[in-house]
N, C-alpha and C positions, 0 to 999 in steps of 0.2 A: 935422212928419210926421203924417199922418193915421193914426190907429190903428184896429184892428179887434178885435172881441171874440172871445174863445175860448169858443164855445158860449154858454151862459147864465151863465157865471162872471163875476167881476169883473176878470179879467185882460184887459189891453189890449196888443196887439202891433202893431208896424210891419208893413207888408205884404211883408216878406222875412225869411226865416229863414236863419241861417248853419248849414250842415251841418258838424258837428265831426268827421266821420269822417276828415278829412285830418290832424287833429292827432296827431302822433306817427307818422304814416305818410308822407305826401308833404310835410308841413310840420313842420320841427323846432320845438323849444320856443320859441326866440327869434322865429322867423318867425311862429309861432302867436300869440305875445303881440302882435306888431306888427299882425297882421290883426285880432285882437280889439279892440285899441285903436282902430284905424281904423273898424271896424264900428260901435262905439258912438259915435264922433265923428260919424258920418254920421246919427245920430239913430235908428239901428236898435237893436233890443233883444232879439230872440228868438234864442237859441242852442240848437241841438239836438245831442245826443250819445247814446251808449248804452254800457252796461257792456261790451259785446263789442268795441267799437272799440279797438284794431285787432288783434284776435286772429289775423287771417289773415296777418299779416306774420311771417316767420321770426323766431323768438326772442321774440315777443310773447305775452302771456297774456290780453290784454284789459284794459281799464281805462286804457290809455295816454292816450286822449283825455280822459277824465274827470280824470286826474291833471294833465295840462297845464292844463286849464281851472281846476282847483282852485288851482294855483300862480298862475295869472294873477289869479284872484279875490283871493287873499291879498296879492299884490304890488301890485295896482292899486287895491284898495279899491272896486271898481265893482260889487259884488254887487247893490247896490240899484238899479242902472241896467239890469239885464238880467232877462229871463224865461228861466229855465233849465229845459230839458227833457232827461230821459234815459230809458232804457228797460231793461226786465227781461225775461228769458225765453230769450235766444239764446246767452248765454255758457255754454260747456260746463260750467263749474264751478258755475253757477247757472241751470241749464236749467229751463224750464217755468214755469207760473204757479200752482203750489200755494201755499197760505197760508204754509207754512214757508219755501219758497224765496223768496217775495217779502219776507218779514220779514228774512231774512238778506241778500238782495241790496240792499235799500234802504240798510241800514247800511253796506255796502261802498261804495256809490255816494256816500253822504253824506260818508264819510271821505275818499274820493279828491277829491271836489269841494270839500272844505273849506267846507261850508255846513251850516246847521242844517235847511234844508228844500229840497225840490225843487218848483219851480212846477208842472211838468207831468210826470207819471210815466206812461210808455207801456207797455202790453203789447206787446212787440216783435213777437211772432207769436201767433196763436191757438193755444192749447193744448187740443186736443180731449180730452185725457186728464184734464183737471181741470174739474170743473163750473164753469160761468160764475159761479154765485152764491158759490162758495168764493173765487174770484179777487176778485170785487167786495167781499166781506166783508173780505178781507185789506186791500184798499185803504181801506175804511172805517176800519179800525183805524189805518192810517197817517195818514189825514186828521185823525182825532180826536186823534192824538198830535202833530199839527203838523209831521209829517215831509214831507207831500205836500199840495199845494193842490188840484190838478185832475188827473184821470186821462184817459188817451187810449188809443186802439187803433191799432195799425199792422198791416198785412197781414191784415186780416180780410175775409171776404166780406160782401156786403151782408146775406145771410141771418143770418150769425152776429152781425154788428153789431146788426142789428135785434133778435135774440133777447136779446142782452146788455142792450140799452136797455129791452126789455120787462120783463126780470127786475128791473132797477133800479127801474122804475116800480112794479111789483107789490109789491116787498119793502122799499122805502124805502132801498135801498142806493145808493151814489153811481153816477151814470151817466157813461159816457164822454162827454166834452165836445168831444173833438177826435179827428180821424182822420188817419192818415198813410199814404196809399196811394202806389203808383207812378203817376205821371201827368206827361205832358209833351206837346208838340206831336205827337210820333210815337206814343207809347203812350197812346192816348185811349180806345179801345173799352171796356176792362175797367172803368175808372172811370166813364165816362159812362153805361154801361148798367146796371151793378150797384150801385155805391156812391153815386154822386151823388144818385139819387132818395132814398135813405135819409138821407143827410146833410142834404139840403134839408128833408125832411119833419120831421126831429127837431132842426133848428137846430144841427147838429154842425159845428164849425169844421173846415176841411180844410187841411192843410199837406203838399202832395205832395213826395215825394222823387224823385230822379233828374229834377229839373225841367229839366236841360239834357241829359238822356239820356246820362249819363256823359261829358259834354263834347262829344258829337256836335253838339248844336245851337249850339255856339259857332262852328262852321264850320271848326275846325282839322283835322277829319278829312274828307277828300274822296275818298280812295282807300284800299285795303288797305295800301298802302305807308306811308301816314300813321299807321297804327295800330301799326306795328312799334316795339318797344323803348319803349312807353309803358305806364305803370302800369295804365291802363284800356283799353288797345288792344283786348284780346280781347272786351271787352263791347260795343265800338262796331261791330264788323264786321257785326252783324245789321242795322244801320241803313243800310248802304251798298247799298240797293236803289233802284229807280226812284222809289218814293214818298219815301224819305229824301232823295234828291238833289233831288227837286221841292220838298221843304220847305226845304232849304238855299237853293235859288234864290229862294224867296219871302222868306225871312229876309234874304237879301242885298238884295233890292229894297226891302223895308220899312226896313232899316237905312240904305240910301242915301237914302231919302226923308227920314229923320229925323236924318241925320248922326250915327249911332250904330253900335253893333256888333250882330251877329246874336244874341249872348248876351243883351244888354240887351232886344232885341225879343222873344226867346223867353220871357223872364221877364215882360215887360210884358203879353204875351198872356195868360199865366196869371193875373196880378194882376187883369186886366180881367174874367176869368170870374166871374160872380156867386157861384158856390158855393165858390170858392177864397179862403181867408183870407190865405195867404201861402205861396208856393213856397219850398222848401228848395234852396239852392245853396251850393257850396263854392268856395273860392279858395285858392291856395297862395302868393299874394303880394298885397301891398297894391295893386299895379297891377291885378291881376285883379279884386280886390274893387271897384275903381272902376266897372267895367262892370256889375257886379251891382247895386250901390247905385243906379246911374243908372236902373235899371228902375223904381224907386219914384217917379221924377220924370218918367217918360215916359208920356204919355197917347196911345194909338194912335188914329188916325182910324178911322172905321167902315170905310172902304175898305181900310185896312191889315189890320184884323181879318178882313174878308171874304176877302182874298187868302190869308191864313194858314189860315183855316178850310178854304177850298177845296183848297189844296195838301196839307193834312194829313188830308183827309177819308178815313174808312175805310168799307169796304163794310158797309152795314146789311142 
């Protein structure tokens, strides 16, 4: 498996990240363990979660995903085989990016994850009420304490990411090495116009979430009827427009040419984009994981990428 660097750090990752938001939500503990084992067996190594996963489920408080991953780490003994990322800032009990909150939240996450350190610690959302240097200084303390190796930013604008990187350079504080934005074949404009230029200029790694547009790009949602009674159905309806259906047609065509699935093609398109380090995708079964892992072995032809680019083009 060819690996890619996380920014200028020493961390190396495979070109696909597993999104742990499903653990404790649409994948129970035993299923989650099977998926994680299969993920590592494929030579993949980057697992992403957050302290807030899955607080949106009735009866949950957050931390459920981290807890399942922690149990898997303890039972499997595979901590050394994975790069582990989690996030701080969105959980209501640990909201924001103040120094005090980060110090408390990281210990909560370490306890749930049953590990002594977090490889990548993300600011889950930009906290405009906390000075950027206060947040970076808090991370510096964690890095010096050995609790965190690398820091990342999720859901930042290009302007705010650039400002944080400038502060890090000017003050000697740790810089964000990795960015986690929303990006996929449908949702292209925001990333490509605002964030991609900053990431490329500063050599920031990029691991986009919603890489399959909440499952839409897998091709399983073709009409509003298909979205009913599905956990992510309400998120998918916005994609059911002429452009979205055009993208599905292109994915079908490229998948047919390569004897694979639309989901595999959608991820392979992202992996092929020079600024993208590794897209984040989730699965709720080992069978689903197979189509995700296949994307790391699929090299799309130039005409395949052109067809997908043209089908997903947005108005400039």
